[in-house]
C-alpha positions in Angstrom: 9.3 24.5 -37.8 9.7 26.6 -34.6 7.3 28.3 -32.5 7.2 29.9 -29.2 5.5 29.8 -25.8 4.7 32.1 -23.1 4.7 30.9 -19.3 7.6 29.6 -17.4 6.8 26.6 -15.4 7.2 24.6 -18.7 10.6 23.5 -19.7 11.6 21.6 -23.1 14.7 19.7 -23.9 16.4 18.0 -26.7 18.2 19.3 -30.1 17.2 22.8 -31.0 15.0 23.1 -28.0 15.4 25.9 -25.8 14.4 25.7 -21.8 11.8 28.4 -21.0 14.4 30.8 -19.0 13.1 33.6 -17.1 9.4 34.1 -16.4 7.5 36.4 -18.3 9.4 36.0 -21.6 9.0 34.0 -24.5 11.1 31.1 -25.8 11.4 29.8 -29.4 11.1 25.9 -29.8 12.5 24.5 -33.1 11.1 21.4 -34.1 13.0 21.1 -37.3 12.2 18.5 -40.1 10.4 16.5 -37.4 7.2 18.3 -38.3 7.1 17.3 -41.7 8.3 13.7 -40.9 5.6 13.3 -38.3 2.6 15.3 -39.9 1.0 12.1 -41.5 1.5 10.1 -38.2 0.8 12.8 -35.9 -2.4 13.8 -37.7 -3.8 10.6 -37.5 -3.6 10.4 -33.9 -5.2 13.7 -33.2 -8.9 14.3 -32.6 -10.4 16.2 -35.8 -12.2 19.2 -33.7 -13.7 20.8 -36.7 -15.5 17.4 -37.9 -16.5 16.2 -34.6 -20.4 15.8 -34.6 -22.5 17.6 -31.9 -23.0 15.9 -28.8 -26.5 14.8 -28.5 -28.8 16.3 -25.8 -31.4 14.3 -23.7 -34.7 16.5 -22.8 -33.9 18.4 -20.1 -30.3 18.0 -19.9 -28.3 21.1 -20.1 -26.7 21.8 -23.3 -22.5 22.3 -23.4 -23.2 25.9 -24.0 -25.3 26.0 -20.9 -23.0 24.3 -18.6 -20.3 26.7 -19.8 -22.0 29.8 -19.0 -23.1 28.2 -15.5 -19.3 27.4 -15.0 -18.1 30.7 -16.2 -20.5 32.3 -13.5 -19.6 30.5 -10.8 -15.9 30.2 -11.1 -15.4 33.9 -12.0 -16.6 34.5 -8.3 -13.8 32.0 -7.0 -11.2 33.8 -9.5 -8.7 36.8 -8.8 -6.9 39.0 -11.0 -3.2 39.7 -10.1 -1.4 42.7 -11.0 2.2 43.4 -10.2 4.4 46.5 -10.8 6.7 45.0 -13.4 3.5 44.2 -15.6 4.0 40.3 -14.9 0.2 40.2 -14.4 -1.4 36.7 -14.0 -4.6 35.0 -12.5 -5.5 32.8 -9.3 -8.1 31.3 -7.4 -9.8 31.1 -3.9 -9.1 28.1 -1.9 -10.4 27.4 1.6 -11.8 31.0 1.8 -8.6 32.9 2.7 -6.0 31.5 0.2 -5.3 32.6 -3.6 -3.7 30.0 -5.4 -1.4 30.9 -8.6 1.8 30.2 -10.5 4.9 30.9 -8.5 6.0 32.7 -11.7 3.4 35.4 -11.8 5.2 36.7 -8.7 8.7 36.7 -9.9 10.6 39.5 -8.8 7.4 41.2 -7.6 7.9 43.2 -4.8 4.3 43.8 -4.2 1.0 42.9 -5.9 -2.6 43.6 -5.7 -5.7 41.2 -5.9 -8.9 42.1 -7.3 -11.9 40.1 -7.1 -14.6 40.0 -9.5 -16.7 42.6 -7.7 -13.5 45.0 -8.4 -12.6 44.9 -4.7 -8.7 45.1 -4.2 -7.1 42.9 -1.5 -3.6 42.7 -0.1 -1.8 39.2 0.5 1.0 37.6 1.7 2.8 35.0 -0.2 3.1 31.7 2.3 4.3 29.1 -0.1 6.3 29.2 -3.5 7.7 26.4 -5.2 9.3 27.0 -8.7 9.6 23.5 -9.0 6.0 22.9 -9.5 5.6 26.6 -10.1 2.7 27.2 -7.4 2.4 29.7 -5.0 0.1 30.3 -2.1 -1.2 33.8 -1.2 -3.1 34.2 2.2 -5.7 36.7 2.1 -7.6 37.8 5.2 -10.3 40.1 3.7 -12.1 37.8 1.7 -15.6 37.0 2.1 -15.1 33.4 1.7 -15.9 30.7 -0.8 -13.5 28.0 -2.4 -13.1 26.0 -5.6 -14.2 22.7 -5.5 -11.1 20.0 -6.7 -12.0 17.5 -9.4 -10.0 14.3 -10.8 -7.5 15.5 -13.4 -6.7 12.2 -14.2 -10.5 11.5 -15.3 -10.1 14.4 -18.3 -10.1 12.5 -21.1 -9.2 13.7 -24.7 -11.7 15.5 -26.5 -13.4 16.8 -23.3 -14.1 19.9 -22.8 -13.2 22.6 -20.3 -13.1 26.1 -19.2 -10.3 28.4 -18.5 -10.5 31.8 -17.0 -7.8 34.6 -16.9 -6.8 37.9 -16.6 -5.1 38.8 -20.1 -2.4 41.3 -20.3 -4.0 43.1 -23.4 -7.6 42.3 -22.7 -10.6 42.4 -20.2 -9.9 41.3 -16.7 -12.1 38.0 -16.0 -12.1 36.8 -19.7 -12.5 33.1 -20.7 -11.7 30.6 -23.4 -12.8 27.1 -23.7 -10.5 24.1 -25.0 -10.4 20.4 -25.3 -8.1 18.0 -24.4 -5.8 16.7 -27.1 -3.6 13.6 -27.7 -0.4 15.2 -29.2 1.2 11.9 -30.5 4.2 10.1 -28.9 7.1 11.7 -30.7 5.9 15.5 -30.3 5.0 14.3 -26.7 8.7 13.2 -25.9 10.3 16.3 -28.0 8.0 18.8 -26.0 9.3 16.7 -22.8 5.7 16.8 -21.4 6.0 13.4 -19.5 2.9 13.4 -17.3 3.4 16.7 -15.7 1.0 18.5 -17.9 -2.4 18.2 -19.8 -2.4 19.5 -23.0 -5.1 21.4 -24.6 -6.5 22.9 -27.8 -7.2 26.3 -26.1 -6.3 29.7 -27.0 -5.3 31.1 -23.9 -3.1 34.4 -23.9 -0.3 36.1 -21.3 -2.2 36.6 -18.3 -3.9 33.4 -17.9 -1.0 32.2 -15.8 -2.4 30.7 -12.4 -5.7 30.7 -13.4 -8.4 28.0 -13.1 -9.4 25.3 -15.4 -12.8 23.7 -14.9 -14.3 20.6 -16.2 -18.1 21.3 -17.4 -19.2 20.0 -13.8 -17.7 23.1 -12.4 -14.7 21.3 -10.5 -11.1 22.6 -10.7 -9.1 20.0 -12.7 -5.8 22.1 -13.6 -4.2 25.3 -13.3 -3.1 27.6 -16.5 0.6 27.6 -17.1 2.0 27.8 -20.5 0.8 28.6 -24.3 2.6 27.8 -27.4 2.6 30.5 -30.1 3.0 29.9 -33.8 1.7 27.5 -36.9 0.9 24.0 -35.4 -1.1 23.0 -38.5 1.4 20.6 -38.9 -0.2 18.8 -35.7 -3.5 19.5 -36.4 -4.0 21.9 -34.1 -5.1 25.5 -33.9 -3.7 26.3 -30.5 -1.5 24.6 -27.6 -1.8 25.3 -24.1 -0.5 23.4 -21.1 -2.1 23.1 -17.9 -0.9 21.6 -14.5 -3.0 18.8 -13.4 -4.7 19.5 -9.9 -3.9 16.1 -9.0 0.0 16.5 -9.2 -0.1 19.6 -6.6 -3.2 18.7 -4.7 -1.3 17.4 -1.8 1.2 20.4 -1.7 -1.7 22.6 -1.8 -3.5 20.8 1.0 -0.4 20.7 3.3 -0.1 24.5 3.2 -3.5 25.8 3.3 -4.5 24.6 6.8 
């Protein structure tokens, strides 16, 4: 079984597995016979999202749909679409009123870029920090109207918990969103994909252009940054989609140190 992924902060290792290579491209990952061998074991470890019962809602409490709508409304005001001349478009989010955080690979070989906020206003910015190791870049923008995302605790995101991802799809409408749930991949698949504890896996259908975008829990707290998405048939692992996000706890100190 083979499938490919978009994004470049992620690297896979092992037999018949290729690293992500240059940003903006796609890489094929061949899991070979292990998919069939692990199908029974893996599927028993993964949540059955289609058969999950609807959570009960107390009187006066917002439904999950209402929470998602509220998170999207507030989150999009803190989101920036990033457009580059080479078409390697991406997404970022506002922090401490004048910094836009994104993936380093979004700015790969980009001599210039344009930031567009939710109101459609264009902004110029200067890259003040970029680390290919963590795939984080920080852009300083001096003409923002203020605002900031609020960091949550990515360690507290549980399996099956719903999240909201906002992005700038290359072949879609800017400021799009999708929802997803954290999934448990199973030990063998987790090791084959070399995820370690560097990423949170989601059953979320993000596409090219979501890279660098904010990922919120349903309390509106930022818990991660979109980084990569796998493409192909994942049914052997009981998954419709597989996306990887960078946990905010992993890069929080790096961001805080460079956003003074």
